[in-house]
C-alpha positions in Angstrom: 54.8 62.6 -140.8 57.5 65.0 -142.2 61.2 64.1 -141.5 63.0 65.7 -138.6 64.9 69.0 -139.2 68.2 67.0 -138.8 67.3 64.6 -141.7 69.3 64.8 -144.9 69.2 63.3 -148.4 71.8 61.6 -150.5 71.9 64.8 -152.6 72.6 66.9 -149.5 75.5 64.7 -148.5 77.0 64.7 -152.0 76.6 68.5 -152.6 78.2 69.1 -149.2 81.3 67.1 -150.1 80.5 64.6 -147.3 79.9 61.5 -149.5 82.7 58.9 -149.1 81.1 56.7 -151.8 80.6 53.6 -149.5 77.4 52.6 -151.3 75.6 51.5 -148.1 72.7 53.9 -149.0 72.2 52.3 -152.4 72.2 48.7 -151.1 68.5 48.5 -150.2 67.1 51.2 -152.4 65.4 49.8 -155.6 66.8 51.5 -158.7 69.8 53.0 -156.9 73.4 52.4 -157.9 76.9 53.8 -157.5 78.3 55.6 -160.5 81.6 57.5 -161.3 81.6 61.2 -161.1 83.7 63.7 -163.1 86.7 63.4 -160.7 86.9 59.6 -160.4 84.8 59.0 -157.3 81.8 56.8 -156.8 78.6 58.6 -155.9 75.0 57.3 -155.4 72.4 57.7 -158.2 68.8 56.7 -158.1 65.1 57.8 -158.2 64.8 61.5 -157.6 62.3 61.0 -154.8 64.9 59.0 -152.9 68.0 60.9 -154.0 66.6 64.4 -153.1 64.2 63.3 -150.4 65.3 63.8 -146.8 64.6 60.8 -144.5 65.4 59.5 -141.1 66.4 56.1 -142.6 69.1 57.5 -144.8 70.2 60.0 -142.2 70.8 57.3 -139.7 72.8 55.1 -142.1 75.1 57.5 -143.8 78.5 57.5 -142.0 79.0 61.2 -142.5 75.4 62.2 -141.7 75.2 64.6 -138.7 72.2 62.6 -137.5 74.0 59.2 -137.5 75.4 57.6 -134.3 79.1 58.4 -133.9 81.9 55.9 -133.4 81.7 56.2 -129.6 78.1 55.2 -129.5 78.6 52.3 -131.9 81.6 51.0 -130.0 79.7 51.3 -126.7 77.0 49.0 -128.1 79.5 46.6 -129.7 82.1 46.3 -127.0 80.4 47.2 -123.7 82.8 45.1 -121.6 86.0 46.3 -123.2 88.5 46.7 -120.4 90.4 49.6 -121.9 89.6 52.8 -123.7 91.8 55.5 -125.2 90.9 58.8 -127.0 93.0 57.9 -130.0 92.0 54.3 -130.5 88.7 53.9 -128.7 87.6 50.8 -126.7 89.8 47.7 -127.0 90.7 44.4 -125.5 94.4 44.2 -126.4 96.9 45.7 -128.8 100.0 44.1 -130.5 102.8 44.8 -132.8 104.3 42.2 -135.1 103.5 39.9 -138.0 102.2 36.5 -139.1 104.9 33.9 -138.7 103.3 31.1 -140.8 102.5 30.7 -144.4 102.8 33.5 -147.0 100.5 35.9 -145.3 103.2 38.5 -144.4 104.7 38.6 -147.9 101.3 38.7 -149.6 100.1 41.6 -147.5 101.2 45.2 -147.5 102.4 45.0 -143.9 102.4 42.1 -141.5 99.5 40.0 -142.9 97.3 40.0 -139.9 93.9 40.7 -141.5 94.6 38.1 -144.1 95.6 35.5 -141.5 92.7 36.3 -139.2 90.0 36.1 -141.8 91.5 32.9 -143.3 91.7 31.4 -139.8 88.0 32.2 -139.2 87.2 30.5 -142.6 89.4 27.5 -141.8 87.8 26.9 -138.4 84.2 27.4 -139.6 83.6 30.5 -137.6 82.5 32.3 -140.7 81.3 31.2 -144.2 82.6 34.1 -146.3 84.6 37.3 -146.3 83.6 40.5 -148.1 86.8 42.3 -149.2 88.4 44.2 -152.0 90.2 42.5 -154.8 91.7 43.3 -158.2 89.6 42.9 -161.3 90.1 43.2 -165.1 89.8 46.9 -166.0 88.7 46.0 -169.6 85.8 44.0 -168.4 84.9 45.9 -165.2 85.8 49.5 -166.0 87.8 49.7 -162.8 90.8 48.1 -161.2 89.3 47.0 -157.9 86.0 46.1 -156.4 84.4 44.4 -153.5 83.7 40.7 -153.7 82.8 37.8 -151.5 85.4 35.0 -150.9 84.3 31.6 -149.6 87.6 29.9 -149.7 91.2 30.6 -148.5 92.3 30.5 -152.1 89.8 33.2 -153.1 90.7 35.2 -150.1 94.4 35.3 -150.9 93.7 37.4 -154.0 92.4 40.3 -151.8 95.7 40.9 -149.9 97.4 44.3 -150.0 96.4 48.0 -149.8 94.0 49.4 -152.5 94.0 53.2 -152.6 91.1 53.2 -155.0 87.4 54.0 -154.8 85.2 51.0 -154.1 81.7 50.5 -152.7 79.7 48.1 -150.7 76.3 48.0 -152.3 76.7 44.8 -154.4 78.2 42.7 -151.5 75.6 44.0 -149.1 72.9 42.8 -151.5 74.6 39.4 -151.8 74.8 39.2 -148.0 71.1 40.0 -147.8 70.2 37.4 -150.4 72.5 34.6 -149.3 72.3 33.2 -145.7 75.6 32.7 -143.9 78.0 34.3 -141.5 80.1 37.0 -143.1 83.2 39.1 -142.2 83.6 42.5 -143.8 87.0 44.2 -144.3 87.1 47.9 -145.0 88.4 51.3 -144.1 87.0 52.8 -140.9 84.1 54.8 -142.4 82.9 51.7 -144.4 82.9 49.6 -141.3 81.0 52.4 -139.5 78.5 52.3 -142.4 78.0 48.5 -142.0 77.3 48.9 -138.3 74.9 51.8 -138.9 73.1 49.4 -141.3 73.2 46.6 -138.8 71.3 48.8 -136.4 68.2 48.9 -138.5 68.5 45.8 -140.7 68.0 42.6 -138.8 69.3 40.4 -141.7 72.6 42.3 -142.0 72.8 42.4 -138.2 72.5 38.6 -138.1 74.8 37.8 -141.0 77.7 40.2 -140.6 79.3 38.6 -137.6 82.8 40.1 -137.8 84.3 43.4 -139.0 87.9 44.3 -139.8 89.2 47.8 -140.4 92.4 49.0 -142.0 93.9 52.1 -140.5 93.3 55.0 -143.0 95.0 58.2 -143.9 92.4 59.2 -146.6 90.7 57.8 -149.7 92.0 58.6 -153.2 90.3 59.2 -156.5 90.6 56.7 -159.3 92.7 59.3 -161.1 95.7 58.4 -159.0 96.3 55.3 -161.1 96.1 57.4 -164.3 98.6 59.8 -162.8 101.0 56.9 -162.0 100.6 55.8 -165.7 101.3 59.3 -167.0 104.4 59.7 -164.9 105.8 56.3 -166.1 105.2 57.2 -169.7 102.0 55.3 -170.3 98.3 55.9 -171.0 95.7 54.5 -168.6 94.3 52.1 -171.2 97.8 50.4 -171.4 97.5 49.3 -167.7 96.2 45.9 -166.7 96.9 46.0 -162.9 98.3 48.3 -160.3 100.3 47.7 -157.1 100.4 50.8 -154.9 103.0 49.4 -152.6 105.4 46.9 -154.2 106.8 44.9 -151.3 110.6 44.5 -151.2 112.2 43.0 -148.2 115.5 44.8 -149.0 113.9 48.3 -148.7 112.3 50.0 -145.7 108.6 49.5 -145.6 107.9 53.2 -145.8 109.7 53.5 -149.2 106.6 53.1 -151.3 107.0 52.1 -154.9 104.1 52.2 -157.4 104.1 49.2 -159.8 102.0 48.9 -163.0 101.5 45.7 -165.0 100.9 46.6 -168.6 98.7 44.8 -171.1 101.6 44.1 -173.4 103.3 42.1 -170.7 105.7 44.8 -169.6 105.9 46.5 -166.3 106.5 50.1 -165.2 107.2 51.5 -161.8 108.4 54.5 -159.8 109.3 55.3 -156.2 106.6 57.6 -154.7 109.1 60.3 -153.7 109.9 60.8 -157.4 106.3 61.3 -158.4 104.9 64.8 -158.7 102.0 63.9 -156.3 103.8 61.2 -154.3 103.7 62.8 -150.9 100.7 61.1 -149.3 100.3 63.7 -146.6 99.9 66.6 -149.1 96.5 65.2 -150.0 96.5 64.9 -153.8 93.3 63.2 -155.1 91.8 63.1 -151.6 88.1 62.5 -151.2 86.6 65.7 -149.7 84.7 63.7 -147.0 88.1 62.7 -145.5 88.5 66.3 -144.4 85.7 65.7 -141.9 86.7 62.3 -140.5 87.9 61.7 -136.9 88.5 57.9 -137.0 92.0 56.8 -138.1 92.0 53.3 -136.5 88.6 51.9 -137.2 87.1 52.2 -133.7 83.9 50.3 -134.5 85.6 47.2 -135.9 86.2 43.9 -134.1 89.9 44.2 -135.1 91.9 46.9 -136.8 95.3 46.8 -138.4 97.8 49.3 -139.7 101.5 49.8 -140.4 103.8 50.2 -137.4 105.3 53.5 -138.5 108.0 53.7 -135.8 111.5 52.3 -135.7 112.7 49.6 -135.9 109.5 48.4 -137.7 109.2 51.0 -140.4 112.7 50.0 -141.7 111.7 46.3 -142.0 110.7 45.9 -145.7 108.9 42.6 -144.9 106.2 44.7 -143.1 104.9 44.9 -139.6 101.4 45.3 -138.2 100.1 47.3 -135.3 96.9 45.5 -134.2 94.0 46.7 -132.0 91.6 43.9 -130.9 88.2 44.7 -129.5 86.4 41.4 -129.7 87.1 38.9 -126.8 86.8 36.0 -129.1 89.4 37.4 -131.5 91.7 38.1 -128.6 91.4 34.5 -127.5 92.1 33.3 -131.1 95.2 35.5 -131.3 96.5 34.5 -127.9 96.2 30.8 -128.8 98.1 31.4 -132.1 100.8 33.4 -130.3 101.3 30.4 -127.9 101.6 28.1 -130.9 104.2 30.5 -132.4 102.0 31.0 -135.5 102.0 34.7 -134.9 105.0 36.8 -133.9 103.2 39.5 -131.9 104.1 41.4 -128.8 101.6 43.2 -126.6 101.8 47.0 -126.6 99.8 49.8 -125.0 97.5 52.4 -126.5 100.3 55.0 -126.3 102.4 52.9 -128.7 99.5 52.5 -131.1 99.0 56.3 -131.0 102.7 56.9 -131.7 102.6 54.7 -134.8 99.8 56.9 -136.3 100.9 60.2 -134.9 100.7 62.2 -138.1 97.3 60.9 -139.1 95.8 61.4 -135.6 97.2 65.0 -135.5 95.5 65.7 -138.8 92.2 64.2 -137.6 92.2 65.8 -134.2 94.1 69.1 -134.2 93.7 69.6 -138.0 90.0 68.6 -137.9 89.2 71.1 -135.1 90.8 73.8 -137.2 88.9 72.8 -140.4 85.6 72.7 -138.5 86.2 76.3 -137.4 86.0 77.5 -141.1 82.7 78.6 -142.5 81.1 75.7 -144.4 78.1 75.7 -146.7 75.5 72.9 -146.8 75.3 70.1 -144.3 77.7 70.7 -141.4 79.5 67.7 -140.1 79.0 66.8 -136.4 82.2 65.3 -135.0 83.6 64.3 -131.7 86.2 67.1 -132.1 85.0 70.6 -131.3 85.7 73.4 -133.8 88.7 75.4 -132.6 91.8 77.1 -133.8 93.4 75.9 -130.5 96.1 78.6 -130.5 97.8 76.8 -133.5 101.1 78.3 -134.7 100.9 80.1 -138.0 103.0 77.3 -139.7 100.5 74.6 -138.6 97.5 76.7 -139.8 99.3 77.1 -143.2 100.0 73.4 -143.4 96.3 72.5 -142.9 95.2 75.2 -145.3 97.7 74.0 -148.0 96.6 70.4 -147.6 93.0 71.4 -148.0 93.8 73.5 -151.1 95.9 70.7 -152.7 93.1 68.1 -152.1 90.5 70.4 -153.5 92.4 71.8 -156.5 94.0 68.5 -157.7 90.7 67.2 -159.1 89.8 70.1 -161.5 93.5 70.5 -162.6 93.8 66.9 -163.4 90.4 66.9 -165.2 91.5 69.8 -167.4 94.8 68.1 -168.2 92.9 64.9 -169.1 90.4 66.7 -171.3 93.1 68.6 -173.1 95.4 65.6 -173.4 98.2 67.5 -171.6 99.6 65.5 -168.7 102.3 68.1 -168.1 99.6 70.6 -167.2 98.8 68.5 -164.2 102.2 67.2 -163.3 103.7 70.7 -163.5 101.0 72.1 -161.2 101.5 69.2 -158.8 105.3 69.7 -158.6 104.7 73.4 -157.8 102.1 72.6 -155.2 104.3 70.0 -153.6 107.2 72.4 -153.5 105.0 74.9 -151.7 103.9 72.2 -149.2 107.5 71.0 -148.7 108.5 74.6 -148.0 106.0 74.5 -145.1 106.6 71.1 -143.7 110.3 70.4 -144.2 112.5 71.4 -141.2 114.5 73.7 -143.5 111.6 74.8 -145.7 111.9 78.5 -146.3 108.1 79.2 -146.2 107.9 77.5 -142.8 110.8 79.5 -141.5 109.3 82.7 -142.6 106.0 81.8 -140.9 107.9 81.0 -137.7 109.6 84.4 -137.8 106.3 86.2 -138.4 104.8 84.2 -135.5 107.7 85.1 -133.3 107.6 88.8 -134.2 103.9 88.9 -133.4 104.6 87.6 -129.9 107.2 90.3 -129.0 
């Protein structure tokens, strides 16, 4: 029987810019693997019949496939008895703000240490046997700085703390889970957790063995070239770098003052505050994966528990880090409430509106901005989202902001590639500073481009 008209192939998804590189599609396909593309992203490769062939199986498992179940449908299956629901954060049992009070979890993590603590507690109590999560690896031996691995002890798990804005993929750990019996927790960004749940729907082994999922709130995914850009801007070549810390924690500085920190192979270190980097404004979209333009899940709505940074005062000024936590599993809520009563966790209950406030910029980009992006003509596979295409009466300034972010995200890859091939880092950094100045002119309250746009908008209404 031929595939349905809605069926897509891995090639369709890649060519349409919808491949996030999660690797779920390659996990069960013989001969398939994930490989680096020209811009530092991981993409599937495999037998031509599979890669180019449209099938219902692949279409139902790819998190960006228009034929796959969306986050609402997955959450309804996973959490049918959830007492609360909110348009920004989905179904949930409870929400909190705070941090881990015991051990070194808070200082090891990027924010409050909650995912590290919860997965360690599940290991300690025997609720799970292992955790699939991202950890640092030797770039000389691995050809990358980070990759997914499986930790079966709290000591191994501790090496996976902190944020990793780097391409990683799930195929190897999914194969390990399939091959090795046990109860596993998986930690990932929202689209990766969605991919795991889509796989669980049709794979009874994965459904049985992946018992817990944890999501990290996500702005967007970055290319591997971001590390190389950090190296260039601190006066080093990529092959001099042994390890990277995207957010060096310093209790004496506000949590939102990001500082990139590189450990060099000669024993030295190099670092720079993000605001001094040519491409250091996260919201501008440098090195963004194109699939992130078509995502509508900021907070990991399909995960048993999701965590992010509490980007509101007084928490954003606390350099020790603070989590905002959304719990969807009744069992995890009970675990957390018990630990709160024992003063092992310093958490306070909050409502959905508070969670939404902490992620206001990201949610605006994935709701208002996504609706606007969906209204543009797009070739290839068209994403089907929970947000309807619409210009929504957006002011000219906001439309220009979304257009500029899209342009920066798209153009940063070929510009960097040209600079890399020519051995001319300043070609990229000069372009990036110019692009960032344009973006700042739109977004800063005193930015001249934004003020001009406002005046044009005002004149058009008279």
